[in-house]
LUMFI-305581 format. One record per residue (C-alpha): residue in three letters; x, y, z. Coordinates in steps of 0.001 Angstrom, whole numbers, padded with zeros to 6 digits, always signed. Each point is the difference from the previous one (the first is absolute). Example, Ala and Ser with C-alpha at 12.3 -4.5 7.8 and 13.67 -1.06 7.14 Angstrom:
ALA+012300-004500+007800
SER+001370+003440-000660
***
This chain:
MET-016093-013583-010128
ALA-000003-000450-003774
ARG+001038+002266-002821
PHE-002554+001155-002520
ARG+000400+002206-003159
PHE-002542+002466-000599
ARG-001158+002612-002783
SER-001919+002842+001195
VAL-001345+003471-000971
THR+000178+003241+002178
THR-002624+002583+000208
ASP+002231+002003-002438
ASN-000395-002675-002503
LEU+003466-001123+000327
ARG+001010-003666-000428
ARG+002054-001648+002817
ARG+001480-003571+000302
GLY+002039-001635+002637
ILE+000415-002603+002538
LEU-001546-000174+003502
ASP+000320-002320+002860
ALA-003546-001012+001515
GLU-001847-002964+001391
SER-002395-000336-002957
PRO-001134+001652-003388
GLU-002914+001420+001897
ALA+002580+001725+002453
VAL+001800+001594-002922
VAL-003338+001295-001470
HIS-000840+001509+003240
LEU+003530+001467+000305
LEU-000150+001699-003369
ARG-003400+001210+000575
THR+001303+001563+003356
ARG+002663+001703-001991
GLY-002501+001555-002180
GLU+000614-002365-002997
THR-002339-002099-002025
PRO+001243-003611-000473
VAL+000088-001199-003574
GLU+001902-003272+000435
VAL+001274-002053+002936
ALA+001938-003150-000313
PRO+002757-001977+001787
ALA+003295+001188-000788
SER+002799-002306-001457
ARG+003786+000433+000591
MET+000260+001434-003493
ALA-002847+002389+000700
VAL+001716+001269+003202
LEU+003359+000413-001743
TRP-001753+001917-003019
ASP-001741+002251+002608
TRP+003232+000775+001676
LEU+001695+000812-003385
ASN-002768+002376-001126
ARG-000673+001483+003474
ASP-000393+003809+000352
LEU+003252+001330+001101
SER-001513+003097+001695
GLU-001963-002314+002375
THR+002728-002722+000831
ARG+001359+001868+002927
GLY-003289+000705+001757
LEU-000462+002188+002853
SER+003010+000582+002430
ARG-000367+000044+003768
ALA+000469+003635-000045
GLU-002688+000396-002641
VAL-002456-002215+002058
THR+000693+002046+003039
ALA-000434+003330-001664
LEU-003301-001012-001547
THR-001289-001229+003323
ARG+001061+003096+001767
GLU-001765+002076-002764
TRP-003180-002072+000147
ALA-000086+000137+003818
SER+000419+003942-000097
LEU-002731+000454-002786
LEU-002347-002448+001731
ALA+000372+001799+003421
ALA-000775+003278-001770
GLY-003491-001462-000748
ILE+000580-000723-003749
ARG-001815-002893-001543
LEU+002070-003173-000661
HIS-000671+000113-003839
ASP+001192+003579-000204
VAL+002961-000824+002250
LEU+001104-002633-002461
ALA-000893+002116-003112
LEU+002181+003029+001415
SER+002860-002543+000400
ALA-000372-001150-003634
GLU+000529+003509-001132
THR+002938+001089+002214
GLY+003508+000454-001822
ARG+001791-003163+001344
ARG+001282-003074-001778
GLN-002344-001606-002513
ALA-000260-003298+002078
PRO-001740+001674+003097
ARG-002327+001856-002153
ARG-000983-003077-001782
VAL-000620-001627+003230
ALA-001955+002749+001367
ALA-002187+000203-003157
ARG-000701-003739+000041
LEU-001043+000173+003663
ALA-002176+003013-000784
GLU-001610-001891-002807
ALA-000599-003033+002277
VAL-001525+001988+002758
ARG-002197+001756-002704
ARG-001252-003240-000980
GLY-001041-001060+003304
SER+002865-001877+001574
THR+001204+000755+003490
PHE+003549+001556+000405
ALA+001253-003199+001514
GLU-001173-002031-002896
ALA+001523+002372-002452
LEU+003346-000142+001897
THR+000174-003794-000281
ALA+000332+000385-003744
GLU+003003+002351+000115
LYS+003582-000935+000795
GLY+001833+001570+002844
PHE-002731-000125+002508
GLY+000409-002988+002190
ALA-002584-001980+002077
VAL+000542+002142+003085
HIS-000635+003147-002010
VAL-003318-001552-001487
ALA-001045-001165+003401
LEU+000381+003295+001738
VAL-001871+001707-002759
ARG-002698-002588+000166
ALA-000375+000447+003651
GLY+000054+003881-000342
GLU-002858-000260-002712
ALA-001957-002305+002308
SER+000177+002188+003136
GLY-000321+003212-001847
SER+003634+001227+001029
LEU+001671-000318-003345
PRO+002005+003352+000392
GLU+001394-001226+003302
ALA+000970-003376-001500
MET+001749+001610-002832
GLN+001957+002111+002481
ARG+000934-002715+002032
LEU+001111-001793-003165
ALA+002077+002912-000945
ASP+001720+000216+003322
ASP+000864-003602-000115
LEU+001421+000166-003439
ASP+002052+003138+001072
ALA+001518-001787+002993
ARG+000914-003034-002258
ALA+001709+002333-002509
ARG+002011+001675+002825
LEU+001186-003281+001345
ALA+000829-001138-003441
GLY+002093+003228-000458
ARG+001746-000376+003179
LEU+001019-003802-000897
ARG+001360+001223-003358
ASN+001920+002866+001503
ALA+001397-002355+002484
LEU+001282-002353-002580
ILE+001388+002375-002612
TYR+003300+000696+001659
PRO+000855-003622+000976
ALA-000960-001171-003458
PHE+002295+002672-001628
LEU+002845-000824+002357
THR-000278-003823-000564
LEU+000087+000571-003993
THR+002915+002496-000018
ALA+002257-001687+002706
GLY-000658-003442-001215
GLY+000765+001060-003536
ALA+003192+001674+001228
ILE+001163-003163+001965
LEU-000828-002344-002979
VAL+002261+002203-002320
LEU+002696-000194+002456
LEU-000024-003803+000259
THR-000605-000637-003754
VAL+002385+002702-001382
VAL+002535+001513+002453
VAL+000750-003142+002119
PRO+000866-002526-002842
GLY+002478+002688-001343
LEU+001680+000190+003367
LYS+000079-003741+000505
THR+002024-000409-003363
LEU+002316+002836+001189
GLY+000849-001901+003133
GLY+000764-003100-002195
GLY-002573-002285+001604
ASN+002115-000742+003120
ALA-002377-000309+002936
ALA+002363-001225+002459
ASP+001273+003403+000999
LEU-003406+001585+000017
PRO-002349+000461+003044
ALA-002957-002269+000146
ILE-002358+002710-000503
THR+001683+000922-003305
VAL-000247-003610-001115
LEU-003757-000285+000843
VAL-000528+003154-002131
PHE+002064-001541-002828
ARG-002148-003196+000079
VAL-003311+001952+000070
SER+001355+001964-003163
ASP+000752-003212-001631
LEU-003368-001406+000638
LEU-001811+003002-001450
THR+002334+000365-003112
GLN+000109-003662-000706
HIS-003585-001012+000961
GLY-001825+003459+000009
ARG-002393-001080-002845
MET-000878-003256+001587
ILE-000654+001854+003394
ALA-002249+002596-001500
ALA-001935-002748-002025
ALA-000441-001933+003350
ILE-001090+002996+001854
ALA-002492+000959-002922
GLY-001306-003643-000049
LEU-000439+000032+003659
SER-001830+003365-000060
LEU-002299-001503-002763
LEU-000773-003159+002029
ILE-000856+002122+003154
ALA-002096+002311-002230
ALA-001784-003097-001577
ALA-000555-001468+003450
ALA-001355+003244+001376
THR-002759-000114-002771
THR-001480-003025+001634
THR-002152+000411+003040
ALA+002227-002206+002477
GLY+003231+001580-001461
ARG-001198+003495+000454
ARG-001125-000818+003554
ARG+003380-001425+000851
VAL+001826+003060-001477
ASP-002498+002375+002074
ARG+000419-002076+003011
LEU+003847+000389-000285
PHE-000387+003802-000410
ALA-002408+000222+002889
THR+002434-001786+002452
LEU+003289+001728-000989
PRO+001959+001323+003097
VAL-000130+003744-000933
ALA-002441+000507-002808
GLY-002514-002455+001351
PRO-001492+002161+002699
VAL-000177+002805-002507
ILE-001826-002153-002514
ARG-002327-001314+002537
GLY-000838+003390+001407
LEU-000648+001557-003413
GLU-002276-002902-001029
THR-002040-000419+003215
GLY-000236+003962+000265
ARG-001482+000151-003558
TYR-002307-002830+000837
CYS-001236+001773+003294
ALA-000471+003283-001922
THR-001944-001601-002797
LEU-002122-002080+002511
SER-000688+003366+001777
ALA-001122+001882-002972
LEU-002192-002822-001074
ILE-001672-000291+003556
GLU-000184+003711+000362
GLY-001695+000287-003462
GLY-002757-002555+001060
VAL+001257-003273-001607
PRO-000954-002874+002296
LEU+002975-001693+001723
ALA-000657-003402-001695
ARG+000267+001732-003322
ALA+002831+002368+001031
LEU+002533-002682+001111
PRO+000538-001689-003547
LEU-000014+003408-001546
ALA+002599+001363+002287
ALA+002069-003152-000446
GLY+000490+001083-003630
ALA+001998+003012+001211
ILE+002824-002383+001164
GLY+002627-000713-002650
ASN+001843-002545+002088
ARG-001619-003432-000633
HIS+001402-001354+003365
LEU-001714+002799+002019
ARG-003176-000214-002180
ARG-000384-003722+000831
ALA+000347+000971+003547
VAL-002873+002743-000090
ASP-002036-002442-001994
ARG+000196-002541+002755
ALA-000888+002656+002479
ALA-002965+001075-002136
ALA-001289-003656-000148
ARG+000099-000020+003771
VAL-002003+003031+000234
LEU-002583-001394-002382
ASP-000162-002924+002327
GLY-000973+002188+002999
MET+003483+001084+001373
LEU+000578+003643+000789
LEU+002501+001689-002213
GLY+002475+000812+002731
ASP+000229-003515+001012
ALA+000064-001229-003533
VAL+003063+002130-001001
ALA+001680-000672+003291
ARG+000345-003773-000945
GLU+002092+000889-003038
ARG+002582+002060+001781
ASP+000485+002245-002916
LEU-001186+003134+001794
PRO+001691+001535+003154
ALA-001549-000550+003308
ASP-001005+003744+000491
VAL-001877-000097-003343
VAL-001819-003090+000835
VAL-001007+001847+003271
MET-001254+002907-001868
ILE-002247-002212-002290
ARG-001338-001756+003059
THR-000720+003352+001603
GLY-001811+001344-003067
GLU-002179-003217-000150
ARG-000920+000473+003539
THR-000883+003598-000264
GLY-001648-000301-003456
ARG+002715+002005-001759
LEU+001703-002548-001933
GLY+000440+002299-003020
GLN+001744+002829+002002
ALA+002146-002602+001824
LEU+001128-001470-003168
GLY+000809+003396-001403
GLN+002136+000701+003234
ALA+001622-003327-000553
ALA+000988+000852-003411
THR+001259+003396+001024
LEU+002348-001797+002588
LEU+001115-002528-002380
ASP+000706+002568-002608
THR+001966+002187+002470
ARG+002117-003167+001321
ALA+000670-001013-003914
ARG+001044+003738-000816
ASN+002290+000279+002894
ARG+001624-003303-000781
LEU+000245+000888-003634
GLU+001648+003326+000853
ALA+002507-001781+002270
LEU+000844-002481-002754
SER+000305+002661-002531
VAL+002427+001885+002400
LEU+002055-003161+000891
ILE-000075-001885-003569
GLY+001996+002840-001819
PRO+003117-000084+002444
SER-000425-003794+000453
LEU+000337-000428-003798
THR+002800+002515-000181
LEU+001867-002007+002509
ILE-000352-003239-001703
PHE+000898+001166-003439
GLY+002770+002177+001470
GLY+001396-003109+001761
ILE+000004-001908-003252
ALA+001646+002710-001990
GLY+002473+000293+002772
LEU+000895-003710-000188
ILE+000366+000375-003752
VAL+002134+003091+000392
TYR+002175-001803+002593
ALA+000530-003057-002294
MET+001095+002576-002840
LEU+002455+001641+002275
SER+001348-003056+001417
THR+000674-001297-003391
ILE+001790+003207-001161
LEU+002179+000037+003124
ALA+000890-003794-000477
VAL+001013+000981-003739
ASN+002128+002846+001527
ASP+001658-002324+002400
LEU+000899-002400-002681
ALA+001312+002807-002276
PHE+002461+001099+002886
GLN+001198-003373+000823
***
């Protein structure tokens, strides 16, 4: 993929310019015409041109469509198409409804592209927010004459993903808040309160308990070398972030997350469940298995697991059954593999994958609920124990000072 700068004119005689990623200038021309624009100039983009385009970007378009807006548009289109309204009229109605300006502009460009003779799938490829799975299902729906059903299936899948993301956010809100507040309080105790008590005790550690001496040493480390420690942590975080930008580094990080003792099964369940659900939607939508496998792999965010399903897809292309191919990777539970094999034998692979996705989602949801119930009390006990040790150190120091005063 290369970057090309372009200048074009819309049907409303508005001039547009920008940067597009494409294989060739001809692909840029085709993409612009699909969007209903007339290309005026297409040329390779230099780094300065990319920077200039970013500085002069249209701020109303930078955020693009959110997932909620894509889901709402898909649901709206599915309902209108099911009511028998033509596709062009459906898109025109969406362009006139009173929502945020970005969805209206997207719907208007799609309507113009369809009016000019492009298919709906071709028009969607020119818009951000609609992934390869979205486009593939629409293309299959258009080819089979079941576009309303394909749009409805897409909307259901997007809704399910939104609910799962909401559960994840809700499960992490309280632990994150507890970690920030309790960690901040403990840091204040160690860097502000404990040093004052240490000077009150005169620095004599011989008469103090070992726990108190340990707390004093940790306090000294933070007060004397706190900036160095913070800089080291920041540097290490930057190194990890930089390593994660490479393919090999990101795969190692994802592999670490996928093999964690407690969170690993949840991550594997969520990722493989999303893969099974996407593959089921593609197969049920009429997409051939050979085409559906690489598209469904794009629904997996974990690089380690995506590499595993890619290896399984390669075996399927070599003639192996899907159930046997995924069983070799050992990333799916045995009962899910049995369901896939049963679906292949009965000719209902799409339904079997959907049932497997439901099973994996239910397991992951139950584990998330259990973790969300346990993680709060666990963090409370951990931070409470640390705070208790600090308070014990403070009280023992005060008592030691009182003993010295009465001697």
